[in-house]
N, CA, C and O atoms as a Tripos MOL2 file, in Angstrom:
@<TRIPOS>MOLECULE
protein
  292   291    73     0     0
PROTEIN
NO_CHARGES

@<TRIPOS>ATOM
      1 N           0.7950   -1.1500    0.0310 N.3       1 MET1
      2 CA          0.0280   -0.0140    0.0930 C.3       1 MET1
      3 C           0.8280    1.3310   -0.0450 C.2       1 MET1
      4 O           0.6070    2.2560   -0.8270 O.2       1 MET1
      5 N           1.8430    1.2090    0.9370 N.am      2 ALA2
      6 CA          2.6030    2.3850    1.0460 C.3       2 ALA2
      7 C           3.7330    2.8360   -0.2400 C.2       2 ALA2
      8 O           4.0830    3.9680   -0.5760 O.2       2 ALA2
      9 N           4.0960    1.6500   -0.7340 N.am      3 ARG3
     10 CA          4.8070    1.4370   -1.9360 C.3       3 ARG3
     11 C           4.2490    1.8400   -3.1840 C.2       3 ARG3
     12 O           4.8970    2.3690   -4.0870 O.2       3 ARG3
     13 N           3.0840    1.5890   -3.2110 N.am      4 ASN4
     14 CA          1.9180    1.9660   -4.3550 C.3       4 ASN4
     15 C           1.7870    3.6670   -4.3940 C.2       4 ASN4
     16 O           1.7700    4.4690   -5.3280 O.2       4 ASN4
     17 N           1.7050    3.8110   -2.9790 N.am      5 PHE5
     18 CA          1.2860    5.4250   -3.0480 C.3       5 PHE5
     19 C           2.6910    6.0520   -3.1750 C.2       5 PHE5
     20 O           2.7750    7.1010   -3.8120 O.2       5 PHE5
     21 N           3.7640    5.5330   -2.6510 N.am      6 ARG6
     22 CA          4.8860    6.3610   -2.8550 C.3       6 ARG6
     23 C           5.3070    6.2440   -4.6640 C.2       6 ARG6
     24 O           5.7060    7.2520   -5.2470 O.2       6 ARG6
     25 N           5.1940    5.2700   -5.1980 N.am      7 HIS7
     26 CA          5.2660    5.0720   -6.6470 C.3       7 HIS7
     27 C           4.3150    6.0350   -7.6070 C.2       7 HIS7
     28 O           4.6770    6.6000   -8.6390 O.2       7 HIS7
     29 N           3.1280    6.0680   -7.0520 N.am      8 TRP8
     30 CA          2.3210    7.1210   -7.5390 C.3       8 TRP8
     31 C           2.5200    8.7120   -7.4150 C.2       8 TRP8
     32 O           2.3910    9.4860   -8.3630 O.2       8 TRP8
     33 N           2.8240    9.0470   -6.2190 N.am      9 PHE9
     34 CA          3.4790   10.4100   -5.7750 C.3       9 PHE9
     35 C           4.7110   10.8130   -6.5840 C.2       9 PHE9
     36 O           4.8010   11.9490   -7.0510 O.2       9 PHE9
     37 N           5.7910    9.7620   -6.7770 N.am     10 GLU10
     38 CA          7.0200    9.9690   -7.7430 C.3      10 GLU10
     39 C           6.5520   10.1720   -8.8570 C.2      10 GLU10
     40 O           6.9230   11.2180   -9.3900 O.2      10 GLU10
     41 N           5.7570    9.4450   -9.4920 N.am     11 LYS11
     42 CA          5.4460    9.5920  -10.8630 C.3      11 LYS11
     43 C           4.6430   10.7480  -11.3790 C.2      11 LYS11
     44 O           4.7590   11.1770  -12.5270 O.2      11 LYS11
     45 N           3.8480   11.2190  -10.5070 N.am     12 HIS12
     46 CA          2.5840   12.4230  -10.5480 C.3      12 HIS12
     47 C           3.1610   13.8190   -9.7360 C.2      12 HIS12
     48 O           2.8620   14.9780  -10.0250 O.2      12 HIS12
     49 N           4.0350   13.3920   -8.6840 N.am     13 GLY13
     50 CA          4.3880   14.5380   -7.9710 C.3      13 GLY13
     51 C           5.3970   15.4470   -8.2160 C.2      13 GLY13
     52 O           5.3220   16.6730   -8.2980 O.2      13 GLY13
     53 N           6.6420   14.4890   -8.3580 N.am     14 PHE14
     54 CA          7.8250   14.9670   -8.9770 C.3      14 PHE14
     55 C           8.1000   15.3390  -10.2580 C.2      14 PHE14
     56 O           7.2610   14.9560  -11.0740 O.2      14 PHE14
     57 N           9.0470   15.9870  -10.7020 N.am     15 ALA15
     58 CA          9.3710   16.3090  -12.1480 C.3      15 ALA15
     59 C           8.1480   16.9410  -12.8300 C.2      15 ALA15
     60 O           7.6270   16.4800  -13.8460 O.2      15 ALA15
     61 N           7.7650   17.9710  -12.2170 N.am     16 VAL16
     62 CA          6.8040   18.8660  -12.5900 C.3      16 VAL16
     63 C           7.2770   19.8180  -13.5710 C.2      16 VAL16
     64 O           6.6520   19.9580  -14.6230 O.2      16 VAL16
     65 N           8.3710   20.5150  -13.3150 N.am     17 SER17
     66 CA          8.9820   21.3920  -14.2560 C.3      17 SER17
     67 C           9.5860   20.5930  -15.6230 C.2      17 SER17
     68 O           9.6460   21.1600  -16.7140 O.2      17 SER17
     69 N          10.0260   19.1870  -15.4070 N.am     18 THR18
     70 CA         10.3670   18.4520  -16.4520 C.3      18 THR18
     71 C           9.1210   18.2330  -17.6060 C.2      18 THR18
     72 O           9.1960   18.3110  -18.8320 O.2      18 THR18
     73 N           8.0890   17.9650  -16.8400 N.am     19 ARG19
     74 CA          6.8320   17.4580  -17.8250 C.3      19 ARG19
     75 C           6.3390   18.8740  -18.2810 C.2      19 ARG19
     76 O           6.0140   19.0700  -19.4520 O.2      19 ARG19
     77 N           6.2910   19.8690  -17.3130 N.am     20 LEU20
     78 CA          5.8360   21.2180  -18.0840 C.3      20 LEU20
     79 C           6.9210   21.7320  -19.1210 C.2      20 LEU20
     80 O           6.5060   22.2120  -20.1760 O.2      20 LEU20
     81 N           8.2920   21.6610  -18.8840 N.am     21 ALA21
     82 CA          9.1700   22.2690  -19.8520 C.3      21 ALA21
     83 C           8.9850   21.3160  -21.0870 C.2      21 ALA21
     84 O           9.2520   21.7940  -22.1900 O.2      21 ALA21
     85 N           8.5680   20.0580  -21.0120 N.am     22 GLU22
     86 CA          8.3570   19.0910  -22.3680 C.3      22 GLU22
     87 C           6.9610   19.5890  -22.9750 C.2      22 GLU22
     88 O           6.7760   19.3690  -24.1720 O.2      22 GLU22
     89 N           6.2560   20.0520  -22.4560 N.am     23 LEU23
     90 CA          4.7590   20.5440  -22.6350 C.3      23 LEU23
     91 C           4.8300   21.7700  -23.5520 C.2      23 LEU23
     92 O           4.3500   21.8480  -24.6820 O.2      23 LEU23
     93 N           5.4790   22.6750  -22.9130 N.am     24 LEU24
     94 CA          5.9870   23.8190  -23.6240 C.3      24 LEU24
     95 C           7.0230   24.0300  -24.6690 C.2      24 LEU24
     96 O           7.1440   24.9770  -25.4460 O.2      24 LEU24
     97 N           7.7400   22.9670  -24.5340 N.am     25 GLY25
     98 CA          8.8300   22.8740  -25.7630 C.3      25 GLY25
     99 C          10.1100   23.8780  -25.1110 C.2      25 GLY25
    100 O          10.8370   24.5380  -25.8540 O.2      25 GLY25
    101 N          10.2240   23.8740  -23.8850 N.am     26 MET26
    102 CA         11.3460   24.9600  -23.2030 C.3      26 MET26
    103 C          12.3220   24.2290  -22.6280 C.2      26 MET26
    104 O          12.1130   23.0540  -22.3260 O.2      26 MET26
    105 N          13.3580   24.7550  -22.4360 N.am     27 LYS27
    106 CA         14.4390   24.0620  -21.4040 C.3      27 LYS27
    107 C          13.7170   23.7240  -20.0480 C.2      27 LYS27
    108 O          12.6990   24.3310  -19.7140 O.2      27 LYS27
    109 N          14.2660   22.7590  -19.2990 N.am     28 VAL28
    110 CA         13.8340   22.6190  -17.7870 C.3      28 VAL28
    111 C          14.5770   23.8180  -16.9780 C.2      28 VAL28
    112 O          14.0570   24.3540  -16.0000 O.2      28 VAL28
    113 N          15.6830   24.1340  -17.4260 N.am     29 LYS29
    114 CA         16.2740   25.1650  -16.5090 C.3      29 LYS29
    115 C          15.4630   26.3900  -16.3750 C.2      29 LYS29
    116 O          15.1970   26.9850  -15.3300 O.2      29 LYS29
    117 N          15.0840   26.7030  -17.6640 N.am     30 SER30
    118 CA         14.2200   28.1510  -17.9590 C.3      30 SER30
    119 C          12.9880   27.9990  -17.0790 C.2      30 SER30
    120 O          12.6700   28.9760  -16.4000 O.2      30 SER30
    121 N          12.3490   27.0300  -17.0170 N.am     31 VAL31
    122 CA         11.2160   26.6600  -16.3580 C.3      31 VAL31
    123 C          11.1520   26.7910  -14.6400 C.2      31 VAL31
    124 O          10.2630   27.3800  -14.0260 O.2      31 VAL31
    125 N          12.3850   26.0500  -14.0030 N.am     32 ARG32
    126 CA         12.6150   26.2500  -12.8200 C.3      32 ARG32
    127 C          13.0930   27.5410  -12.1560 C.2      32 ARG32
    128 O          12.8870   27.8330  -10.9780 O.2      32 ARG32
    129 N          13.9070   28.4470  -13.2560 N.am     33 LEU33
    130 CA         14.1680   29.7850  -13.0320 C.3      33 LEU33
    131 C          12.9640   30.5610  -12.9050 C.2      33 LEU33
    132 O          12.9020   31.3720  -11.9810 O.2      33 LEU33
    133 N          11.9590   30.4240  -13.7350 N.am     34 PHE34
    134 CA         10.8670   31.0460  -13.8660 C.3      34 PHE34
    135 C          10.0410   30.8600  -12.2890 C.2      34 PHE34
    136 O           9.6280   31.8310  -11.6550 O.2      34 PHE34
    137 N           9.9270   29.6520  -11.8990 N.am     35 PHE35
    138 CA          9.3570   29.4600  -10.5760 C.3      35 PHE35
    139 C          10.0600   30.0260   -9.4570 C.2      35 PHE35
    140 O           9.4090   30.4850   -8.5180 O.2      35 PHE35
    141 N          11.2110   30.0420   -9.4510 N.am     36 ILE36
    142 CA         12.2260   30.7550   -8.4850 C.3      36 ILE36
    143 C          11.7700   32.1030   -8.6120 C.2      36 ILE36
    144 O          11.0950   32.4790   -7.6540 O.2      36 ILE36
    145 N          11.9690   33.0270   -9.6280 N.am     37 TYR37
    146 CA         11.7840   34.4270   -9.7130 C.3      37 TYR37
    147 C          10.2010   34.6200   -9.4480 C.2      37 TYR37
    148 O           9.9250   35.5960   -8.7500 O.2      37 TYR37
    149 N           9.2080   33.8920   -9.8700 N.am     38 ALA38
    150 CA          8.1180   34.0490   -9.5980 C.3      38 ALA38
    151 C           7.5690   33.7660   -7.5860 C.2      38 ALA38
    152 O           6.5760   34.2290   -7.0250 O.2      38 ALA38
    153 N           8.4270   33.0680   -7.1260 N.am     39 SER39
    154 CA          8.1300   32.8870   -5.9890 C.3      39 SER39
    155 C           8.8660   34.0580   -4.9420 C.2      39 SER39
    156 O           8.4430   34.2300   -3.7990 O.2      39 SER39
    157 N           9.9190   34.7570   -5.4590 N.am     40 PHE40
    158 CA         10.3230   35.9240   -4.8100 C.3      40 PHE40
    159 C           9.8790   37.3020   -5.2170 C.2      40 PHE40
    160 O          10.0670   38.3620   -4.6190 O.2      40 PHE40
    161 N           9.2670   37.0850   -6.3270 N.am     41 ALA41
    162 CA          8.6030   38.1790   -6.6120 C.3      41 ALA41
    163 C           7.0500   38.4200   -5.7540 C.2      41 ALA41
    164 O           6.5930   39.4910   -5.3520 O.2      41 ALA41
    165 N           6.5570   37.2910   -5.6610 N.am     42 THR42
    166 CA          5.2450   37.1520   -4.8540 C.3      42 THR42
    167 C           5.6520   37.4490   -3.3050 C.2      42 THR42
    168 O           4.8430   37.9310   -2.5120 O.2      42 THR42
    169 N           6.8210   37.1550   -2.9990 N.am     43 LEU43
    170 CA          7.2220   37.2140   -1.4710 C.3      43 LEU43
    171 C           7.2930   38.8370   -1.3050 C.2      43 LEU43
    172 O           6.5660   39.5120   -0.5770 O.2      43 LEU43
    173 N           8.5100   39.3780   -2.2890 N.am     44 VAL44
    174 CA          8.7160   40.8920   -2.2770 C.3      44 VAL44
    175 C           7.5430   41.7440   -2.4010 C.2      44 VAL44
    176 O           7.4400   42.7790   -1.7420 O.2      44 VAL44
    177 N           6.4700   41.2660   -3.3930 N.am     45 GLY45
    178 CA          5.3740   41.9170   -3.5810 C.3      45 GLY45
    179 C           4.3490   42.0690   -2.5750 C.2      45 GLY45
    180 O           3.6410   43.0560   -2.3790 O.2      45 GLY45
    181 N           4.3590   40.9680   -1.9630 N.am     46 GLY46
    182 CA          3.2850   40.9720   -0.7110 C.3      46 GLY46
    183 C           3.7550   41.9250    0.4010 C.2      46 GLY46
    184 O           3.0300   42.7480    0.9590 O.2      46 GLY46
    185 N           5.0850   41.7070    0.6600 N.am     47 PHE47
    186 CA          5.8040   42.5650    1.7690 C.3      47 PHE47
    187 C           5.5440   44.4410    1.3570 C.2      47 PHE47
    188 O           5.2140   45.2840    2.1910 O.2      47 PHE47
    189 N           5.7950   44.6950   -0.0720 N.am     48 VAL48
    190 CA          5.8080   45.9040   -0.5140 C.3      48 VAL48
    191 C           4.3310   46.4270   -0.4000 C.2      48 VAL48
    192 O           4.1500   47.6110   -0.1150 O.2      48 VAL48
    193 N           3.2160   45.5400   -0.6240 N.am     49 ILE49
    194 CA          1.7790   46.1260   -0.3530 C.3      49 ILE49
    195 C           1.3540   46.1910    1.0230 C.2      49 ILE49
    196 O           0.4760   46.9650    1.4070 O.2      49 ILE49
    197 N           2.0150   45.3230    1.8230 N.am     50 TYR50
    198 CA          1.9140   45.4510    3.2390 C.3      50 TYR50
    199 C           2.4010   46.7880    4.0530 C.2      50 TYR50
    200 O           1.7410   47.3920    4.8990 O.2      50 TYR50
    201 N           3.6620   47.0870    3.6080 N.am     51 LEU51
    202 CA          4.0270   48.4330    3.8790 C.3      51 LEU51
    203 C           3.6430   49.4030    3.3740 C.2      51 LEU51
    204 O           3.8980   50.4550    3.9590 O.2      51 LEU51
    205 N           2.9130   49.4560    2.1480 N.am     52 THR52
    206 CA          2.2040   50.5600    1.5500 C.3      52 THR52
    207 C           0.8990   50.9850    2.3120 C.2      52 THR52
    208 O           0.5610   52.1250    2.6310 O.2      52 THR52
    209 N           0.1320   49.5840    2.5660 N.am     53 LEU53
    210 CA         -1.0680   50.0430    3.4760 C.3      53 LEU53
    211 C          -0.8270   50.4310    4.9020 C.2      53 LEU53
    212 O          -1.5210   51.3310    5.3750 O.2      53 LEU53
    213 N           0.0940   49.8380    5.6450 N.am     54 ALA54
    214 CA          0.7180   50.4850    6.9640 C.3      54 ALA54
    215 C           0.9390   51.7010    6.7910 C.2      54 ALA54
    216 O           0.4510   52.3440    7.7200 O.2      54 ALA54
    217 N           1.5480   52.4630    5.8890 N.am     55 PHE55
    218 CA          2.1790   53.7090    5.5980 C.3      55 PHE55
    219 C           0.6980   54.3990    5.4690 C.2      55 PHE55
    220 O           0.4750   55.3240    6.2490 O.2      55 PHE55
    221 N          -0.2290   54.0600    4.6380 N.am     56 TRP56
    222 CA         -1.4590   54.6030    4.2110 C.3      56 TRP56
    223 C          -2.5180   54.8100    5.4500 C.2      56 TRP56
    224 O          -3.2270   55.8030    5.6090 O.2      56 TRP56
    225 N          -2.4710   53.8140    6.1690 N.am     57 LEU57
    226 CA         -3.3330   53.6960    7.4430 C.3      57 LEU57
    227 C          -2.9060   54.7850    8.3290 C.2      57 LEU57
    228 O          -3.7270   55.5800    8.7880 O.2      57 LEU57
    229 N          -1.5850   54.8550    8.5990 N.am     58 LYS58
    230 CA         -1.0100   55.7090    9.8330 C.3      58 LYS58
    231 C          -1.0840   57.0840    9.1480 C.2      58 LYS58
    232 O          -1.3360   57.9680    9.9660 O.2      58 LYS58
    233 N          -0.9270   57.5540    7.7970 N.am     59 LEU59
    234 CA         -1.1560   58.7480    7.2150 C.3      59 LEU59
    235 C          -2.5020   59.3160    7.5950 C.2      59 LEU59
    236 O          -2.6950   60.4130    8.1190 O.2      59 LEU59
    237 N          -3.4870   58.3350    7.2290 N.am     60 LYS60
    238 CA         -4.8140   58.4640    7.4230 C.3      60 LYS60
    239 C          -5.3790   58.7890    8.9150 C.2      60 LYS60
    240 O          -6.3450   59.5210    9.1310 O.2      60 LYS60
    241 N          -4.6910   58.1870    9.8020 N.am     61 ASP61
    242 CA         -4.9500   58.6250   11.3120 C.3      61 ASP61
    243 C          -4.1310   59.7710   11.7890 C.2      61 ASP61
    244 O          -4.3100   60.1750   12.9380 O.2      61 ASP61
    245 N          -3.2270   60.3490   10.9970 N.am     62 LEU62
    246 CA         -2.5760   61.5320   11.3290 C.3      62 LEU62
    247 C          -3.2860   62.6470   10.6680 C.2      62 LEU62
    248 O          -3.2870   63.7490   11.2180 O.2      62 LEU62
    249 N          -3.8780   62.4710    9.5640 N.am     63 ILE63
    250 CA         -4.9310   63.4740    8.8190 C.3      63 ILE63
    251 C          -6.0480   63.6080    9.4870 C.2      63 ILE63
    252 O          -6.3320   64.7200    9.9310 O.2      63 ILE63
    253 N          -6.9070   62.5010    9.6950 N.am     64 TYR64
    254 CA         -7.9090   62.5520   10.4680 C.3      64 TYR64
    255 C          -8.0310   62.0190   11.7340 C.2      64 TYR64
    256 O          -8.4300   60.8780   11.9660 O.2      64 TYR64
    257 N          -7.5870   63.0820   12.8050 N.am     65 THR65
    258 CA         -7.8220   62.8890   14.2980 C.3      65 THR65
    259 C          -9.1340   63.0920   14.6490 C.2      65 THR65
    260 O          -9.8880   63.7160   13.9030 O.2      65 THR65
    261 N          -9.4670   62.6710   15.6230 N.am     66 LYS66
    262 CA        -10.7940   62.7000   16.2000 C.3      66 LYS66
    263 C         -10.7430   63.9890   17.0160 C.2      66 LYS66
    264 O         -10.0030   64.1020   17.9930 O.2      66 LYS66
    265 N         -11.6880   65.1170   16.5140 N.am     67 ARG67
    266 CA        -11.5060   66.3720   17.2730 C.3      67 ARG67
    267 C         -12.6530   66.1270   18.6580 C.2      67 ARG67
    268 O         -13.6530   65.4090   18.6820 O.2      67 ARG67
    269 N         -12.1950   66.8300   19.5300 N.am     68 THR68
    270 CA        -13.1340   66.9020   20.5630 C.3      68 THR68
    271 C         -14.4080   67.8380   20.1810 C.2      68 THR68
    272 O         -14.4190   68.7390   19.3420 O.2      68 THR68
    273 N         -15.5390   67.3730   21.0540 N.am     69 SER69
    274 CA        -16.8980   68.0120   20.7210 C.3      69 SER69
    275 C         -16.7940   69.2960   21.6400 C.2      69 SER69
    276 O         -16.1390   69.2630   22.6820 O.2      69 SER69
    277 N         -17.3870   70.2980   21.2640 N.am     70 VAL70
    278 CA        -17.8450   71.5730   22.1170 C.3      70 VAL70
    279 C         -18.5620   71.0040   23.2590 C.2      70 VAL70
    280 O         -18.4100   71.6200   24.3150 O.2      70 VAL70
    281 N         -19.4130   69.8220   23.2870 N.am     71 PHE71
    282 CA        -20.3690   69.6680   24.2510 C.3      71 PHE71
    283 C         -19.8270   68.6950   25.1800 C.2      71 PHE71
    284 O         -20.5340   68.2460   26.0820 O.2      71 PHE71
    285 N         -18.5460   68.3170   25.0100 N.am     72 ASP72
    286 CA        -17.6710   67.3460   25.9980 C.3      72 ASP72
    287 C         -17.0810   68.2500   27.1140 C.2      72 ASP72
    288 O         -16.7170   67.7010   28.1540 O.2      72 ASP72
    289 N         -16.9510   69.6790   26.9690 N.am     73 LEU73
    290 CA        -16.7390   70.2140   28.0290 C.3      73 LEU73
    291 C         -17.2840   70.3590   29.1540 C.2      73 LEU73
    292 O         -16.7220   71.0140   30.0310 O.2      73 LEU73
@<TRIPOS>BOND
     1     1     2 1
     2     2     3 1
     3     3     4 2
     4     3     5 am
     5     5     6 1
     6     6     7 1
     7     7     8 2
     8     7     9 am
     9     9    10 1
    10    10    11 1
    11    11    12 2
    12    11    13 am
    13    13    14 1
    14    14    15 1
    15    15    16 2
    16    15    17 am
    17    17    18 1
    18    18    19 1
    19    19    20 2
    20    19    21 am
    21    21    22 1
    22    22    23 1
    23    23    24 2
    24    23    25 am
    25    25    26 1
    26    26    27 1
    27    27    28 2
    28    27    29 am
    29    29    30 1
    30    30    31 1
    31    31    32 2
    32    31    33 am
    33    33    34 1
    34    34    35 1
    35    35    36 2
    36    35    37 am
    37    37    38 1
    38    38    39 1
    39    39    40 2
    40    39    41 am
    41    41    42 1
    42    42    43 1
    43    43    44 2
    44    43    45 am
    45    45    46 1
    46    46    47 1
    47    47    48 2
    48    47    49 am
    49    49    50 1
    50    50    51 1
    51    51    52 2
    52    51    53 am
    53    53    54 1
    54    54    55 1
    55    55    56 2
    56    55    57 am
    57    57    58 1
    58    58    59 1
    59    59    60 2
    60    59    61 am
    61    61    62 1
    62    62    63 1
    63    63    64 2
    64    63    65 am
    65    65    66 1
    66    66    67 1
    67    67    68 2
    68    67    69 am
    69    69    70 1
    70    70    71 1
    71    71    72 2
    72    71    73 am
    73    73    74 1
    74    74    75 1
    75    75    76 2
    76    75    77 am
    77    77    78 1
    78    78    79 1
    79    79    80 2
    80    79    81 am
    81    81    82 1
    82    82    83 1
    83    83    84 2
    84    83    85 am
    85    85    86 1
    86    86    87 1
    87    87    88 2
    88    87    89 am
    89    89    90 1
    90    90    91 1
    91    91    92 2
    92    91    93 am
    93    93    94 1
    94    94    95 1
    95    95    96 2
    96    95    97 am
    97    97    98 1
    98    98    99 1
    99    99   100 2
   100    99   101 am
   101   101   102 1
   102   102   103 1
   103   103   104 2
   104   103   105 am
   105   105   106 1
   106   106   107 1
   107   107   108 2
   108   107   109 am
   109   109   110 1
   110   110   111 1
   111   111   112 2
   112   111   113 am
   113   113   114 1
   114   114   115 1
   115   115   116 2
   116   115   117 am
   117   117   118 1
   118   118   119 1
   119   119   120 2
   120   119   121 am
   121   121   122 1
   122   122   123 1
   123   123   124 2
   124   123   125 am
   125   125   126 1
   126   126   127 1
   127   127   128 2
   128   127   129 am
   129   129   130 1
   130   130   131 1
   131   131   132 2
   132   131   133 am
   133   133   134 1
   134   134   135 1
   135   135   136 2
   136   135   137 am
   137   137   138 1
   138   138   139 1
   139   139   140 2
   140   139   141 am
   141   141   142 1
   142   142   143 1
   143   143   144 2
   144   143   145 am
   145   145   146 1
   146   146   147 1
   147   147   148 2
   148   147   149 am
   149   149   150 1
   150   150   151 1
   151   151   152 2
   152   151   153 am
   153   153   154 1
   154   154   155 1
   155   155   156 2
   156   155   157 am
   157   157   158 1
   158   158   159 1
   159   159   160 2
   160   159   161 am
   161   161   162 1
   162   162   163 1
   163   163   164 2
   164   163   165 am
   165   165   166 1
   166   166   167 1
   167   167   168 2
   168   167   169 am
   169   169   170 1
   170   170   171 1
   171   171   172 2
   172   171   173 am
   173   173   174 1
   174   174   175 1
   175   175   176 2
   176   175   177 am
   177   177   178 1
   178   178   179 1
   179   179   180 2
   180   179   181 am
   181   181   182 1
   182   182   183 1
   183   183   184 2
   184   183   185 am
   185   185   186 1
   186   186   187 1
   187   187   188 2
   188   187   189 am
   189   189   190 1
   190   190   191 1
   191   191   192 2
   192   191   193 am
   193   193   194 1
   194   194   195 1
   195   195   196 2
   196   195   197 am
   197   197   198 1
   198   198   199 1
   199   199   200 2
   200   199   201 am
   201   201   202 1
   202   202   203 1
   203   203   204 2
   204   203   205 am
   205   205   206 1
   206   206   207 1
   207   207   208 2
   208   207   209 am
   209   209   210 1
   210   210   211 1
   211   211   212 2
   212   211   213 am
   213   213   214 1
   214   214   215 1
   215   215   216 2
   216   215   217 am
   217   217   218 1
   218   218   219 1
   219   219   220 2
   220   219   221 am
   221   221   222 1
   222   222   223 1
   223   223   224 2
   224   223   225 am
   225   225   226 1
   226   226   227 1
   227   227   228 2
   228   227   229 am
   229   229   230 1
   230   230   231 1
   231   231   232 2
   232   231   233 am
   233   233   234 1
   234   234   235 1
   235   235   236 2
   236   235   237 am
   237   237   238 1
   238   238   239 1
   239   239   240 2
   240   239   241 am
   241   241   242 1
   242   242   243 1
   243   243   244 2
   244   243   245 am
   245   245   246 1
   246   246   247 1
   247   247   248 2
   248   247   249 am
   249   249   250 1
   250   250   251 1
   251   251   252 2
   252   251   253 am
   253   253   254 1
   254   254   255 1
   255   255   256 2
   256   255   257 am
   257   257   258 1
   258   258   259 1
   259   259   260 2
   260   259   261 am
   261   261   262 1
   262   262   263 1
   263   263   264 2
   264   263   265 am
   265   265   266 1
   266   266   267 1
   267   267   268 2
   268   267   269 am
   269   269   270 1
   270   270   271 1
   271   271   272 2
   272   271   273 am
   273   273   274 1
   274   274   275 1
   275   275   276 2
   276   275   277 am
   277   277   278 1
   278   278   279 1
   279   279   280 2
   280   279   281 am
   281   281   282 1
   282   282   283 1
   283   283   284 2
   284   283   285 am
   285   285   286 1
   286   286   287 1
   287   287   288 2
   288   287   289 am
   289   289   290 1
   290   290   291 1
   291   291   292 2
@<TRIPOS>SUBSTRUCTURE
     1 MET1         2 RESIDUE 1 A MET
     2 ALA2         6 RESIDUE 1 A ALA
     3 ARG3        10 RESIDUE 1 A ARG
     4 ASN4        14 RESIDUE 1 A ASN
     5 PHE5        18 RESIDUE 1 A PHE
     6 ARG6        22 RESIDUE 1 A ARG
     7 HIS7        26 RESIDUE 1 A HIS
     8 TRP8        30 RESIDUE 1 A TRP
     9 PHE9        34 RESIDUE 1 A PHE
    10 GLU10       38 RESIDUE 1 A GLU
    11 LYS11       42 RESIDUE 1 A LYS
    12 HIS12       46 RESIDUE 1 A HIS
    13 GLY13       50 RESIDUE 1 A GLY
    14 PHE14       54 RESIDUE 1 A PHE
    15 ALA15       58 RESIDUE 1 A ALA
    16 VAL16       62 RESIDUE 1 A VAL
    17 SER17       66 RESIDUE 1 A SER
    18 THR18       70 RESIDUE 1 A THR
    19 ARG19       74 RESIDUE 1 A ARG
    20 LEU20       78 RESIDUE 1 A LEU
    21 ALA21       82 RESIDUE 1 A ALA
    22 GLU22       86 RESIDUE 1 A GLU
    23 LEU23       90 RESIDUE 1 A LEU
    24 LEU24       94 RESIDUE 1 A LEU
    25 GLY25       98 RESIDUE 1 A GLY
    26 MET26      102 RESIDUE 1 A MET
    27 LYS27      106 RESIDUE 1 A LYS
    28 VAL28      110 RESIDUE 1 A VAL
    29 LYS29      114 RESIDUE 1 A LYS
    30 SER30      118 RESIDUE 1 A SER
    31 VAL31      122 RESIDUE 1 A VAL
    32 ARG32      126 RESIDUE 1 A ARG
    33 LEU33      130 RESIDUE 1 A LEU
    34 PHE34      134 RESIDUE 1 A PHE
    35 PHE35      138 RESIDUE 1 A PHE
    36 ILE36      142 RESIDUE 1 A ILE
    37 TYR37      146 RESIDUE 1 A TYR
    38 ALA38      150 RESIDUE 1 A ALA
    39 SER39      154 RESIDUE 1 A SER
    40 PHE40      158 RESIDUE 1 A PHE
    41 ALA41      162 RESIDUE 1 A ALA
    42 THR42      166 RESIDUE 1 A THR
    43 LEU43      170 RESIDUE 1 A LEU
    44 VAL44      174 RESIDUE 1 A VAL
    45 GLY45      178 RESIDUE 1 A GLY
    46 GLY46      182 RESIDUE 1 A GLY
    47 PHE47      186 RESIDUE 1 A PHE
    48 VAL48      190 RESIDUE 1 A VAL
    49 ILE49      194 RESIDUE 1 A ILE
    50 TYR50      198 RESIDUE 1 A TYR
    51 LEU51      202 RESIDUE 1 A LEU
    52 THR52      206 RESIDUE 1 A THR
    53 LEU53      210 RESIDUE 1 A LEU
    54 ALA54      214 RESIDUE 1 A ALA
    55 PHE55      218 RESIDUE 1 A PHE
    56 TRP56      222 RESIDUE 1 A TRP
    57 LEU57      226 RESIDUE 1 A LEU
    58 LYS58      230 RESIDUE 1 A LYS
    59 LEU59      234 RESIDUE 1 A LEU
    60 LYS60      238 RESIDUE 1 A LYS
    61 ASP61      242 RESIDUE 1 A ASP
    62 LEU62      246 RESIDUE 1 A LEU
    63 ILE63      250 RESIDUE 1 A ILE
    64 TYR64      254 RESIDUE 1 A TYR
    65 THR65      258 RESIDUE 1 A THR
    66 LYS66      262 RESIDUE 1 A LYS
    67 ARG67      266 RESIDUE 1 A ARG
    68 THR68      270 RESIDUE 1 A THR
    69 SER69      274 RESIDUE 1 A SER
    70 VAL70      278 RESIDUE 1 A VAL
    71 PHE71      282 RESIDUE 1 A PHE
    72 ASP72      286 RESIDUE 1 A ASP
    73 LEU73      290 RESIDUE 1 A LEU
């Protein structure tokens, strides 16, 4: 049972880059580099979006401060 599962996983799970490169008619190295660059771009892009939103919220809080009401005196 475990051997069959391992065999199926090795056949269908690994060599994704190789099969994709064969399907697209590209070099395997190019496909692997694309996956590496895409993962870095996703990581860096998410971090940049997070910093932009944090700066934007901080700026909003500085501009729109809650003013005290005359009736609170």
